[in-house]
N, C-alpha and C positions, 0 to 999 in steps of 0.2 A: 723203453723205460730202463733206467740204470738200476742195476742190482746194488745191494748194500756193499758187496765186494768191489764192484766197479767204482762206486762213489769213494770208497775208502782208498782204493789204489790211486784214483785221480788226486785226491787231497794229499796223499803221501808224496806223490811225484811233484806236486805243485808248491808245497809249503816253503821250501828253501828259496826258490825264485820269488815267490810272493813276499816273503820276509825281506829279501834284499830290495825289492822294488818299493815296499812300504818304507823301509829304512832310508832309502834315497830321498823319498818325499818328505817324511816327517822328521828325519834326523834325530830320532829318539828311539833307542832299542826297545824299551818297555812299551812305548806307544805302538811301535811297529808290530810287536808280537801280539798286542791286544787287537789291533786292527785286523791282522791276518786271522787270528782265532775267531773274531767276530764275523769276518767274511765267510770263513769255512762253516761256521754254525748256521749263518743265514742261508748259504747254499744248501746245506743238508736239510734244514727244516722246510724251506720254501720251494726248493727246486730239485730235491732228491729224486723225484719221480720223472724227471726229464730224461730224454735219450742221452747216452754218454757223449755223443758228438756235440751236443749243445752246452755241456758243462764248462769247457774252457772259456767260451765267450761270456757266459753268464757269470762265472767266477770273476773274470777280469772287470766286468761292469760293477759287480758288487764291491770288489776291492777298491775300485776308483771312488765309488760313492762313499764307502766307509772312510777313506782318506779325506774326502771333501768334508764329511761330517766332523771329523777330528779337527780339521783346520777351523771350521766354523765354531766349534766348542772352544778352541784355544783363543780365537779372536774375542769371543764373549768373555771368557775367563780373564784375559788380559785387560779388557775394558773395565771389568768389575773389580779386579784384585791387583791393579797395577802397583800400588804401594806395598802390598804384602810380599812381593818378590824381593824386596830389599832384605828380608829376613832369611831368605833361603841361602844355605851355604853350599860348598862344593860337595860332591858325592862322597859318602863315607868310605866306600870300599877302595877308592883310588885306582880301580882296575879299568882298563879299556878293553872290553871283550868284543871280539869280532866273530860271529857265528860262522861266516863263510870260511875264515881261516881255520877255525876249529874243525869244521867238516872236512876240509881238504887235507888236514894233518894226517900223516901215515899212522895206522893203528898198531903196526908191529914194532915201532921204534927204530926202524932200519934207516932212518933219514928220509929225506923228501924224494921218494921214488928213485933212489940211486943218484940223486943230484949231490953235488958238493955243497958245502955250507955257503960258499960264495954265490953259486947259482941260485940256491934257494932264497938267499937274501935279495939278489937282484930281482927275482921273480916276485917276491913279496913287495918290494919297493915299486915295481911296475904296476902291480895290482892296486896298491894304495894310490898311486898317481892317477890311474884310470878312474878309480872310484871317486877321488877328489874332483877330477875333471867332470865326471857325470853329475856330481852334486852341484857344480857351478852352472849347469845348464838351466835356462828358464823352465818353469814347471811343465808347460805343455810340450816343449821339445823333449824334456827328460822322459815324460810319460810316453810319448810316441816312440822315442828311441828304445826304451825298455820293452815296450810291447812288441815292437817289430823285431828287434835283434836279441833281446834276452828271452822273451816269451815265445819268439818265433811265430808270431801271429802274422797273417797276411794283411794287406792294406785294408780290405773290406772289413775284416774282423776288428782291426784296430780302430777304424773309423766308427764302427758300431759301438765299440766299448767306450770310446772317448766322446761319442755324441757329436761328431763333426763329419765333414765330407772327406772323401778319399784324397782329394787334392790337398786339403789341409794337412792330412797325415803325411803325405809325400813331402810337403813343404817343411813341416816340423822336423821330419827325419833328415832331410837334406841339410837344413840349418844346423841340426844337432851334430851331424857327422862333420860338417865343416868346422864348427866351433871346437869339437873334441880334437880334430886333427891339428888345429892351430895350438890349442893348449898343450897337447902332448908333444908336439914338435918343439915348442918353446922349452920343454923340459928334457929334450934330447931323446925322446921315445919315438921310434919310427917302426912301421910295420915290417 
């Protein structure tokens, strides 16, 4: 049984990666934050008494289900309120906030970890290109890729979280890596 501190530590260590994964899927920061918070709450309320070793896979499954629920609600909303979207304007704040970039920013103001401005810019552009390439992947490939390489889950855990076979996970990951390689190579980014 996970203690309250173990559950808290797990959620604290998982929140940034979970947010980025949700953001890649829903492409809306506010929705991604809501999804992650809802997933964390569901894990705490319904599965807080599970052993700590089971928490990662349970959380990934809950997060996947919350994202699917969000897409279902959006589909229903679009079907019902299609014409109302004509009245929505652009965002009022005009800001493009990236939580990952804010998190990686140095706290002491000494520059990007001793990097020159040019190196920091190149690194930022490379990260943006990689994120854009990941967003272009089909949903199942993106999900498998993020679970395997971002969340560092093994094939069996990923298959259980995605609700598919291990062979499907391997296929999705292989295709995702191939597609990412082609997209990044076309932009001049090589490992």
